[in-house]
N, CA, C and O atoms as CSV, one atom per row, in Angstrom:
chain,resi,resn,atom,element,x,y,z
A,1,ASN,N,N,-6.413,-135.355,33.909
A,1,ASN,CA,C,-7.119,-135.320,35.176
A,1,ASN,C,C,-8.597,-135.044,34.953
A,1,ASN,O,O,-8.974,-134.294,34.052
A,2,ASN,N,N,-9.421,-135.654,35.777
A,2,ASN,CA,C,-10.855,-135.426,35.729
A,2,ASN,C,C,-11.201,-134.339,36.728
A,2,ASN,O,O,-10.521,-134.175,37.741
A,3,ASN,N,N,-12.255,-133.601,36.441
A,3,ASN,CA,C,-12.732,-132.594,37.378
A,3,ASN,C,C,-14.051,-133.043,37.959
A,3,ASN,O,O,-14.932,-133.481,37.219
A,4,ASN,N,N,-14.210,-132.946,39.256
A,4,ASN,CA,C,-15.446,-133.266,39.944
A,4,ASN,C,C,-15.765,-132.128,40.874
A,4,ASN,O,O,-14.874,-131.531,41.478
A,5,SER,N,N,-17.052,-131.827,40.986
A,5,SER,CA,C,-17.462,-130.738,41.847
A,5,SER,C,C,-17.865,-131.264,43.207
A,5,SER,O,O,-18.494,-132.317,43.316
A,6,ASP,N,N,-17.506,-130.537,44.227
A,6,ASP,CA,C,-17.842,-130.859,45.600
A,6,ASP,C,C,-18.920,-129.880,46.056
A,6,ASP,O,O,-18.834,-129.305,47.141
A,7,ASP,N,N,-19.945,-129.697,45.205
A,7,ASP,CA,C,-20.936,-128.660,45.454
A,7,ASP,C,C,-22.253,-129.208,45.996
A,7,ASP,O,O,-23.295,-128.577,45.820
A,8,ASP,N,N,-22.228,-130.356,46.645
A,8,ASP,CA,C,-23.461,-130.995,47.093
A,8,ASP,C,C,-23.699,-130.809,48.587
A,8,ASP,O,O,-24.151,-131.734,49.262
A,9,ASN,N,N,-23.402,-129.638,49.099
A,9,ASN,CA,C,-23.628,-129.292,50.504
A,9,ASN,C,C,-22.907,-130.213,51.475
A,9,ASN,O,O,-23.430,-130.524,52.546
A,10,GLY,N,N,-21.716,-130.648,51.107
A,10,GLY,CA,C,-20.887,-131.404,52.025
A,10,GLY,C,C,-21.145,-132.901,52.079
A,10,GLY,O,O,-20.554,-133.579,52.919
A,11,ARG,N,N,-21.995,-133.444,51.226
A,11,ARG,CA,C,-22.279,-134.880,51.292
A,11,ARG,C,C,-21.079,-135.722,50.893
A,11,ARG,O,O,-21.054,-136.916,51.193
A,12,ASN,N,N,-20.088,-135.149,50.229
A,12,ASN,CA,C,-18.881,-135.890,49.846
A,12,ASN,C,C,-17.807,-135.763,50.911
A,12,ASN,O,O,-16.635,-135.586,50.582
A,13,ASP,N,N,-18.180,-135.849,52.176
A,13,ASP,CA,C,-17.193,-135.686,53.241
A,13,ASP,C,C,-16.623,-137.016,53.708
A,13,ASP,O,O,-15.902,-137.056,54.706
A,14,TRP,N,N,-16.929,-138.109,53.009
A,14,TRP,CA,C,-16.399,-139.444,53.289
A,14,TRP,C,C,-16.809,-139.930,54.674
A,14,TRP,O,O,-16.136,-140.776,55.263
A,15,GLY,N,N,-17.916,-139.394,55.194
A,15,GLY,CA,C,-18.418,-139.833,56.490
A,15,GLY,C,C,-17.752,-139.183,57.688
A,15,GLY,O,O,-18.050,-139.539,58.829
A,16,LEU,N,N,-16.856,-138.236,57.448
A,16,LEU,CA,C,-16.110,-137.626,58.549
A,16,LEU,C,C,-17.009,-136.833,59.490
A,16,LEU,O,O,-16.879,-136.948,60.708
A,17,LYS,N,N,-17.920,-136.030,58.941
A,17,LYS,CA,C,-18.777,-135.210,59.799
A,17,LYS,C,C,-19.627,-136.082,60.711
A,17,LYS,O,O,-19.722,-135.791,61.904
A,18,SER,N,N,-20.246,-137.137,60.200
A,18,SER,CA,C,-21.093,-137.977,61.055
A,18,SER,C,C,-20.256,-138.705,62.109
A,18,SER,O,O,-20.724,-138.920,63.228
A,19,LEU,N,N,-19.026,-139.085,61.762
A,19,LEU,CA,C,-18.141,-139.728,62.736
A,19,LEU,C,C,-17.805,-138.771,63.879
A,19,LEU,O,O,-17.908,-139.138,65.050
A,20,VAL,N,N,-17.404,-137.548,63.541
A,20,VAL,CA,C,-17.062,-136.555,64.571
A,20,VAL,C,C,-18.295,-136.223,65.404
A,20,VAL,O,O,-18.194,-136.088,66.624
A,21,ASP,N,N,-19.466,-136.088,64.763
A,21,ASP,CA,C,-20.698,-135.816,65.510
A,21,ASP,C,C,-21.000,-136.924,66.516
A,21,ASP,O,O,-21.397,-136.639,67.646
A,22,ARG,N,N,-20.815,-138.189,66.116
A,22,ARG,CA,C,-21.068,-139.322,67.022
A,22,ARG,C,C,-20.072,-139.331,68.188
A,22,ARG,O,O,-20.451,-139.585,69.332
A,23,VAL,N,N,-18.799,-139.053,67.891
A,23,VAL,CA,C,-17.784,-139.048,68.951
A,23,VAL,C,C,-18.060,-137.931,69.944
A,23,VAL,O,O,-17.960,-138.145,71.152
A,24,ILE,N,N,-18.405,-136.746,69.459
A,24,ILE,CA,C,-18.688,-135.619,70.351
A,24,ILE,C,C,-19.958,-135.880,71.163
A,24,ILE,O,O,-20.027,-135.504,72.333
A,25,ALA,N,N,-20.970,-136.524,70.554
A,25,ALA,CA,C,-22.194,-136.857,71.295
A,25,ALA,C,C,-21.886,-137.840,72.428
A,25,ALA,O,O,-22.466,-137.746,73.510
A,26,ALA,N,N,-20.978,-138.778,72.176
A,26,ALA,CA,C,-20.618,-139.773,73.188
A,26,ALA,C,C,-19.714,-139.179,74.271
A,26,ALA,O,O,-19.752,-139.623,75.418
A,27,ASP,N,N,-18.908,-138.187,73.918
A,27,ASP,CA,C,-17.960,-137.583,74.866
A,27,ASP,C,C,-17.836,-136.091,74.551
A,27,ASP,O,O,-16.965,-135.695,73.776
A,28,PRO,N,N,-18.703,-135.256,75.146
A,28,PRO,CA,C,-18.692,-133.814,74.841
A,28,PRO,C,C,-17.347,-133.131,75.079
A,28,PRO,O,O,-17.084,-132.094,74.471
A,29,SER,N,N,-16.493,-133.671,75.936
A,29,SER,CA,C,-15.192,-133.049,76.180
A,29,SER,C,C,-14.210,-133.317,75.033
A,29,SER,O,O,-13.144,-132.704,74.984
A,30,PHE,N,N,-14.551,-134.211,74.123
A,30,PHE,CA,C,-13.661,-134.536,72.999
A,30,PHE,C,C,-13.348,-133.297,72.162
A,30,PHE,O,O,-12.202,-133.103,71.758
A,31,ARG,N,N,-14.337,-132.468,71.901
A,31,ARG,CA,C,-14.143,-131.274,71.067
A,31,ARG,C,C,-13.048,-130.375,71.628
A,31,ARG,O,O,-12.254,-129.822,70.867
A,32,LYS,N,N,-12.997,-130.222,72.947
A,32,LYS,CA,C,-11.992,-129.365,73.568
A,32,LYS,C,C,-10.579,-129.921,73.425
A,32,LYS,O,O,-9.604,-129.178,73.534
A,33,ARG,N,N,-10.464,-131.232,73.181
A,33,ARG,CA,C,-9.144,-131.850,73.019
A,33,ARG,C,C,-8.622,-131.764,71.585
A,33,ARG,O,O,-7.469,-132.108,71.327
A,34,ILE,N,N,-9.462,-131.307,70.650
A,34,ILE,CA,C,-9.021,-131.113,69.264
A,34,ILE,C,C,-8.265,-129.794,69.202
A,34,ILE,O,O,-8.835,-128.758,69.543
A,35,PRO,N,N,-6.992,-129.793,68.777
A,35,PRO,CA,C,-6.214,-128.544,68.751
A,35,PRO,C,C,-6.875,-127.483,67.866
A,35,PRO,O,O,-7.417,-127.791,66.804
A,36,CYS,N,N,-6.820,-126.247,68.319
A,36,CYS,CA,C,-7.393,-125.117,67.583
A,36,CYS,C,C,-6.273,-124.351,66.877
A,36,CYS,O,O,-5.277,-123.985,67.500
A,37,LEU,N,N,-6.438,-124.116,65.588
A,37,LEU,CA,C,-5.422,-123.385,64.817
A,37,LEU,C,C,-5.276,-121.937,65.268
A,37,LEU,O,O,-4.248,-121.309,65.015
A,38,ASN,N,N,-6.298,-121.403,65.936
A,38,ASN,CA,C,-6.214,-120.025,66.407
A,38,ASN,C,C,-5.254,-119.870,67.582
A,38,ASN,O,O,-4.726,-118.781,67.805
A,39,THR,N,N,-5.023,-120.944,68.336
A,39,THR,CA,C,-4.217,-120.836,69.551
A,39,THR,C,C,-3.012,-121.777,69.578
A,39,THR,O,O,-2.219,-121.725,70.519
A,40,THR,N,N,-2.859,-122.629,68.576
A,40,THR,CA,C,-1.758,-123.587,68.534
A,40,THR,C,C,-0.921,-123.340,67.291
A,40,THR,O,O,-1.467,-123.182,66.199
A,41,LYS,N,N,0.384,-123.306,67.439
A,41,LYS,CA,C,1.265,-123.104,66.291
A,41,LYS,C,C,1.208,-124.320,65.365
A,41,LYS,O,O,1.268,-125.462,65.822
A,42,VAL,N,N,1.093,-124.067,64.084
A,42,VAL,CA,C,1.019,-125.139,63.090
A,42,VAL,C,C,2.251,-126.038,63.172
A,42,VAL,O,O,2.153,-127.248,62.970
A,43,GLU,N,N,3.397,-125.455,63.465
A,43,GLU,CA,C,4.647,-126.219,63.533
A,43,GLU,C,C,4.606,-127.293,64.618
A,43,GLU,O,O,5.367,-128.259,64.559
A,44,LEU,N,N,3.730,-127.136,65.603
A,44,LEU,CA,C,3.640,-128.091,66.703
A,44,LEU,C,C,2.683,-129.252,66.414
A,44,LEU,O,O,2.584,-130.187,67.209
A,45,MET,N,N,1.986,-129.192,65.288
A,45,MET,CA,C,0.996,-130.224,64.953
A,45,MET,C,C,1.581,-131.261,64.003
A,45,MET,O,O,2.352,-130.942,63.099
A,46,ARG,N,N,1.192,-132.507,64.234
A,46,ARG,CA,C,1.619,-133.587,63.343
A,46,ARG,C,C,0.825,-133.520,62.048
A,46,ARG,O,O,-0.360,-133.188,62.078
A,47,PRO,N,N,1.445,-133.825,60.908
A,47,PRO,CA,C,0.695,-133.884,59.644
A,47,PRO,C,C,-0.444,-134.905,59.756
A,47,PRO,O,O,-0.276,-135.977,60.337
A,48,GLY,N,N,-1.589,-134.558,59.197
A,48,GLY,CA,C,-2.736,-135.451,59.225
A,48,GLY,C,C,-3.573,-135.343,60.485
A,48,GLY,O,O,-4.505,-136.125,60.675
A,49,SER,N,N,-3.255,-134.377,61.357
A,49,SER,CA,C,-4.000,-134.214,62.607
A,49,SER,C,C,-5.355,-133.570,62.346
A,49,SER,O,O,-5.503,-132.742,61.447
A,50,LEU,N,N,-6.338,-133.965,63.146
A,50,LEU,CA,C,-7.630,-133.294,63.138
A,50,LEU,C,C,-7.470,-131.989,63.899
A,50,LEU,O,O,-6.930,-131.983,65.005
A,51,VAL,N,N,-7.927,-130.886,63.326
A,51,VAL,CA,C,-7.838,-129.581,63.974
A,51,VAL,C,C,-9.176,-128.863,63.837
A,51,VAL,O,O,-10.032,-129.256,63.045
A,52,ARG,N,N,-9.334,-127.817,64.613
A,52,ARG,CA,C,-10.506,-126.953,64.478
A,52,ARG,C,C,-10.020,-125.518,64.328
A,52,ARG,O,O,-8.893,-125.187,64.697
A,53,VAL,N,N,-10.875,-124.685,63.790
A,53,VAL,CA,C,-10.527,-123.282,63.594
A,53,VAL,C,C,-11.800,-122.450,63.725
A,53,VAL,O,O,-12.880,-122.876,63.316
A,54,ARG,N,N,-11.657,-121.281,64.290
A,54,ARG,CA,C,-12.777,-120.347,64.375
A,54,ARG,C,C,-12.497,-119.243,63.375
A,54,ARG,O,O,-11.485,-118.549,63.467
A,55,CYS,N,N,-13.412,-119.084,62.408
A,55,CYS,CA,C,-13.179,-118.097,61.348
A,55,CYS,C,C,-14.488,-117.753,60.651
A,55,CYS,O,O,-15.538,-118.331,60.932
A,56,ILE,N,N,-14.396,-116.817,59.756
A,56,ILE,CA,C,-15.512,-116.436,58.892
A,56,ILE,C,C,-15.033,-116.582,57.449
A,56,ILE,O,O,-13.984,-116.055,57.080
A,57,VAL,N,N,-15.802,-117.296,56.646
A,57,VAL,CA,C,-15.500,-117.398,55.215
A,57,VAL,C,C,-16.409,-116.388,54.527
A,57,VAL,O,O,-17.632,-116.443,54.653
A,58,GLN,N,N,-15.793,-115.470,53.802
A,58,GLN,CA,C,-16.554,-114.379,53.223
A,58,GLN,C,C,-16.118,-114.147,51.786
A,58,GLN,O,O,-14.927,-114.199,51.478
A,59,ASP,N,N,-17.075,-113.891,50.908
A,59,ASP,CA,C,-16.807,-113.486,49.532
A,59,ASP,C,C,-15.886,-114.444,48.789
A,59,ASP,O,O,-14.834,-114.040,48.292
A,60,MET,N,N,-16.275,-115.699,48.714
A,60,MET,CA,C,-15.509,-116.672,47.935
A,60,MET,C,C,-16.046,-116.623,46.504
A,60,MET,O,O,-17.159,-117.076,46.240
A,61,PHE,N,N,-15.252,-116.074,45.584
A,61,PHE,CA,C,-15.725,-115.850,44.225
A,61,PHE,C,C,-15.323,-116.954,43.250
A,61,PHE,O,O,-16.060,-117.241,42.308
A,62,ASP,N,N,-14.190,-117.562,43.460
A,62,ASP,CA,C,-13.677,-118.553,42.515
A,62,ASP,C,C,-13.664,-119.934,43.164
A,62,ASP,O,O,-13.565,-120.043,44.386
A,63,PRO,N,N,-13.763,-120.990,42.351
A,63,PRO,CA,C,-13.686,-122.336,42.932
A,63,PRO,C,C,-12.300,-122.613,43.493
A,63,PRO,O,O,-11.303,-122.046,43.044
A,64,GLU,N,N,-12.258,-123.500,44.487
A,64,GLU,CA,C,-11.001,-123.954,45.072
A,64,GLU,C,C,-10.741,-125.361,44.551
A,64,GLU,O,O,-11.594,-126.236,44.697
A,65,PHE,N,N,-9.590,-125.591,43.952
A,65,PHE,CA,C,-9.249,-126.901,43.406
A,65,PHE,C,C,-8.362,-127.651,44.389
A,65,PHE,O,O,-7.511,-127.053,45.046
A,66,TYR,N,N,-8.562,-128.958,44.488
A,66,TYR,CA,C,-7.744,-129.784,45.379
A,66,TYR,C,C,-7.672,-131.208,44.840
A,66,TYR,O,O,-8.453,-131.598,43.972
A,67,ALA,N,N,-6.735,-131.968,45.362
A,67,ALA,CA,C,-6.561,-133.364,44.957
A,67,ALA,C,C,-7.642,-134.195,45.634
A,67,ALA,O,O,-7.451,-134.677,46.750
A,68,GLY,N,N,-8.770,-134.362,44.966
A,68,GLY,CA,C,-9.880,-135.112,45.539
A,68,GLY,C,C,-9.475,-136.538,45.848
A,68,GLY,O,O,-9.685,-137.023,46.960
A,69,VAL,N,N,-8.902,-137.202,44.880
A,69,VAL,CA,C,-8.365,-138.549,45.044
A,69,VAL,C,C,-7.046,-138.587,44.288
A,69,VAL,O,O,-6.960,-138.140,43.144
A,70,PHE,N,N,-6.020,-139.127,44.940
A,70,PHE,CA,C,-4.765,-139.312,44.233
A,70,PHE,C,C,-4.213,-140.694,44.550
A,70,PHE,O,O,-4.397,-141.222,45.647
A,71,ALA,N,N,-3.541,-141.259,43.573
A,71,ALA,CA,C,-2.981,-142.599,43.720
A,71,ALA,C,C,-1.473,-142.497,43.918
A,71,ALA,O,O,-0.789,-141.747,43.220
A,72,LEU,N,N,-0.972,-143.260,44.877
A,72,LEU,CA,C,0.467,-143.364,45.110
A,72,LEU,C,C,0.900,-144.749,44.661
A,72,LEU,O,O,0.333,-145.753,45.093
A,73,LYS,N,N,1.897,-144.802,43.801
A,73,LYS,CA,C,2.409,-146.109,43.373
A,73,LYS,C,C,3.882,-146.211,43.742
A,73,LYS,O,O,4.593,-145.210,43.828
A,74,THR,N,N,4.316,-147.440,43.958
A,74,THR,CA,C,5.694,-147.655,44.388
A,74,THR,C,C,6.657,-147.428,43.237
A,74,THR,O,O,6.293,-147.547,42.067
A,75,THR,N,N,7.883,-147.099,43.589
A,75,THR,CA,C,8.924,-146.911,42.581
A,75,THR,C,C,9.780,-148.153,42.431
A,75,THR,O,O,10.726,-148.164,41.644
A,76,ASP,N,N,9.456,-149.213,43.187
A,76,ASP,CA,C,10.291,-150.421,43.147
A,76,ASP,C,C,9.852,-151.430,42.088
A,76,ASP,O,O,10.408,-152.526,42.012
A,77,GLY,N,N,8.855,-151.071,41.265
A,77,GLY,CA,C,8.417,-151.967,40.200
A,77,GLY,C,C,7.255,-152.863,40.575
A,77,GLY,O,O,6.664,-153.496,39.700
A,78,SER,N,N,6.910,-152.935,41.860
A,78,SER,CA,C,5.738,-153.736,42.244
A,78,SER,C,C,4.476,-152.978,41.840
A,78,SER,O,O,4.544,-151.812,41.451
A,79,GLN,N,N,3.354,-153.628,41.931
A,79,GLN,CA,C,2.088,-153.007,41.537
A,79,GLN,C,C,1.348,-152.403,42.731
A,79,GLN,O,O,0.151,-152.132,42.640
A,80,ASP,N,N,2.046,-152.189,43.848
A,80,ASP,CA,C,1.420,-151.646,45.048
A,80,ASP,C,C,0.970,-150.207,44.798
A,80,ASP,O,O,1.787,-149.344,44.477
A,81,THR,N,N,-0.335,-149.950,44.947
A,81,THR,CA,C,-0.902,-148.618,44.764
A,81,THR,C,C,-1.787,-148.302,45.955
A,81,THR,O,O,-2.554,-149.149,46.412
A,82,LYS,N,N,-1.679,-147.083,46.454
A,82,LYS,CA,C,-2.506,-146.626,47.575
A,82,LYS,C,C,-3.308,-145.419,47.119
A,82,LYS,O,O,-2.754,-144.495,46.525
A,83,LEU,N,N,-4.613,-145.418,47.391
A,83,LEU,CA,C,-5.457,-144.268,47.086
A,83,LEU,C,C,-5.570,-143.392,48.318
A,83,LEU,O,O,-5.756,-143.898,49.424
A,84,ARG,N,N,-5.461,-142.090,48.140
A,84,ARG,CA,C,-5.550,-141.116,49.225
A,84,ARG,C,C,-6.448,-139.970,48.786
A,84,ARG,O,O,-6.651,-139.758,47.590
A,85,SER,N,N,-6.980,-139.237,49.742
A,85,SER,CA,C,-7.775,-138.047,49.453
A,85,SER,C,C,-7.063,-136.822,49.994
A,85,SER,O,O,-6.449,-136.868,51.060
A,86,GLY,N,N,-7.149,-135.731,49.256
A,86,GLY,CA,C,-6.592,-134.466,49.707
A,86,GLY,C,C,-7.664,-133.518,50.181
A,86,GLY,O,O,-7.403,-132.332,50.379
A,87,LYS,N,N,-8.890,-134.034,50.369
A,87,LYS,CA,C,-10.016,-133.167,50.697
A,87,LYS,C,C,-9.807,-132.348,51.964
A,87,LYS,O,O,-10.135,-131.162,51.982
A,88,PHE,N,N,-9.282,-132.934,52.996
A,88,PHE,CA,C,-9.162,-132.232,54.267
A,88,PHE,C,C,-7.718,-131.852,54.559
A,88,PHE,O,O,-7.326,-131.782,55.724
A,89,MET,N,N,-6.918,-131.605,53.522
A,89,MET,CA,C,-5.500,-131.291,53.699
A,89,MET,C,C,-5.136,-130.005,52.967
A,89,MET,O,O,-5.754,-129.646,51.965
A,90,ASP,N,N,-4.124,-129.322,53.487
A,90,ASP,CA,C,-3.555,-128.184,52.770
A,90,ASP,C,C,-2.569,-128.664,51.721
A,90,ASP,O,O,-2.356,-127.988,50.715
A,91,GLY,N,N,-1.981,-129.794,51.939
A,91,GLY,CA,C,-0.994,-130.387,51.045
A,91,GLY,C,C,-0.666,-131.771,51.536
A,91,GLY,O,O,-1.189,-132.209,52.561
A,92,PHE,N,N,0.186,-132.462,50.825
A,92,PHE,CA,C,0.563,-133.793,51.273
A,92,PHE,C,C,2.011,-134.065,50.897
A,92,PHE,O,O,2.556,-133.475,49.963
A,93,VAL,N,N,2.611,-134.966,51.643
A,93,VAL,CA,C,3.987,-135.371,51.405
A,93,VAL,C,C,3.946,-136.771,50.811
A,93,VAL,O,O,3.295,-137.664,51.353
A,94,THR,N,N,4.642,-136.959,49.696
A,94,THR,CA,C,4.706,-138.281,49.086
A,94,THR,C,C,5.677,-139.139,49.888
A,94,THR,O,O,6.838,-138.769,50.062
A,95,PRO,N,N,5.197,-140.302,50.384
A,95,PRO,CA,C,6.087,-141.161,51.168
A,95,PRO,C,C,7.292,-141.623,50.345
A,95,PRO,O,O,7.243,-141.681,49.116
A,96,GLN,N,N,8.366,-141.947,51.052
A,96,GLN,CA,C,9.576,-142.453,50.388
A,96,GLN,C,C,9.218,-143.702,49.587
A,96,GLN,O,O,8.417,-144.523,50.035
A,97,ASN,N,N,9.806,-143.844,48.412
A,97,ASN,CA,C,9.599,-144.973,47.499
A,97,ASN,C,C,8.230,-144.984,46.827
A,97,ASN,O,O,7.819,-146.009,46.283
A,98,TYR,N,N,7.514,-143.849,46.856
A,98,TYR,CA,C,6.229,-143.717,46.161
A,98,TYR,C,C,6.244,-142.467,45.289
A,98,TYR,O,O,6.953,-141.503,45.580
A,99,VAL,N,N,5.459,-142.494,44.224
A,99,VAL,CA,C,5.238,-141.332,43.372
A,99,VAL,C,C,3.733,-141.213,43.138
A,99,VAL,O,O,3.006,-142.200,43.249
A,100,VAL,N,N,3.266,-140.005,42.814
A,100,VAL,CA,C,1.857,-139.796,42.503
A,100,VAL,C,C,1.611,-140.275,41.077
A,100,VAL,O,O,2.310,-139.870,40.149
A,101,ASP,N,N,0.620,-141.135,40.911
A,101,ASP,CA,C,0.211,-141.617,39.590
A,101,ASP,C,C,-0.873,-140.686,39.079
A,101,ASP,O,O,-2.038,-140.820,39.454
A,102,GLU,N,N,-0.499,-139.747,38.230
A,102,GLU,CA,C,-1.446,-138.736,37.757
A,102,GLU,C,C,-2.562,-139.324,36.911
A,102,GLU,O,O,-3.636,-138.728,36.816
A,103,GLN,N,N,-2.337,-140.471,36.298
A,103,GLN,CA,C,-3.367,-141.109,35.484
A,103,GLN,C,C,-4.548,-141.591,36.338
A,103,GLN,O,O,-5.672,-141.680,35.843
A,104,GLN,N,N,-4.299,-141.898,37.604
A,104,GLN,CA,C,-5.357,-142.397,38.486
A,104,GLN,C,C,-5.810,-141.336,39.486
A,104,GLN,O,O,-6.550,-141.658,40.416
A,105,SER,N,N,-5.392,-140.095,39.324
A,105,SER,CA,C,-5.733,-139.030,40.263
A,105,SER,C,C,-6.877,-138.191,39.719
A,105,SER,O,O,-7.006,-138.014,38.507
A,106,ILE,N,N,-7.709,-137.674,40.620
A,106,ILE,CA,C,-8.879,-136.893,40.225
A,106,ILE,C,C,-8.863,-135.551,40.960
A,106,ILE,O,O,-8.750,-135.507,42.185
A,107,THR,N,N,-8.977,-134.471,40.208
A,107,THR,CA,C,-9.038,-133.129,40.780
A,107,THR,C,C,-10.498,-132.796,41.094
A,107,THR,O,O,-11.379,-132.977,40.254
A,108,TYR,N,N,-10.742,-132.311,42.310
A,108,TYR,CA,C,-12.075,-131.870,42.714
A,108,TYR,C,C,-12.038,-130.348,42.866
A,108,TYR,O,O,-10.967,-129.745,42.938
A,109,ASP,N,N,-13.222,-129.741,42.914
A,109,ASP,CA,C,-13.280,-128.315,43.200
A,109,ASP,C,C,-14.448,-128.027,44.119
A,109,ASP,O,O,-15.487,-128.685,44.058
A,110,ARG,N,N,-14.260,-127.022,44.978
A,110,ARG,CA,C,-15.321,-126.528,45.850
A,110,ARG,C,C,-15.848,-125.254,45.205
A,110,ARG,O,O,-15.099,-124.309,44.955
A,111,GLN,N,N,-17.135,-125.247,44.943
A,111,GLN,CA,C,-17.747,-124.071,44.312
A,111,GLN,C,C,-18.149,-123.062,45.368
A,111,GLN,O,O,-18.544,-123.437,46.473
A,112,PRO,N,N,-18.051,-121.788,45.037
A,112,PRO,CA,C,-18.472,-120.757,45.997
A,112,PRO,C,C,-19.977,-120.790,46.217
A,112,PRO,O,O,-20.505,-119.993,46.992
């Protein structure tokens, strides 16, 4: 696995921040429709949902490692491969008939 740092002040966000900023600018009520982890049970949320949270991040001493990019390949012998990012996830579920191809996966880290 390769290691890549995500220490560039959030520029590696895959365009998500600018997309959310544009949507909220166009419809200010959109933000209120995003479920908040402080008031909604995690069990009630669909995997892959956009959520918001109100918190304080304090005293982060060690880097956080995550699956920056991972490849899913089929188990049926075809060459079908899907690239996914784990940047905005706590974890991921491998779809049926797919396995993670560790040779094509890249570990990223967030520096304190």
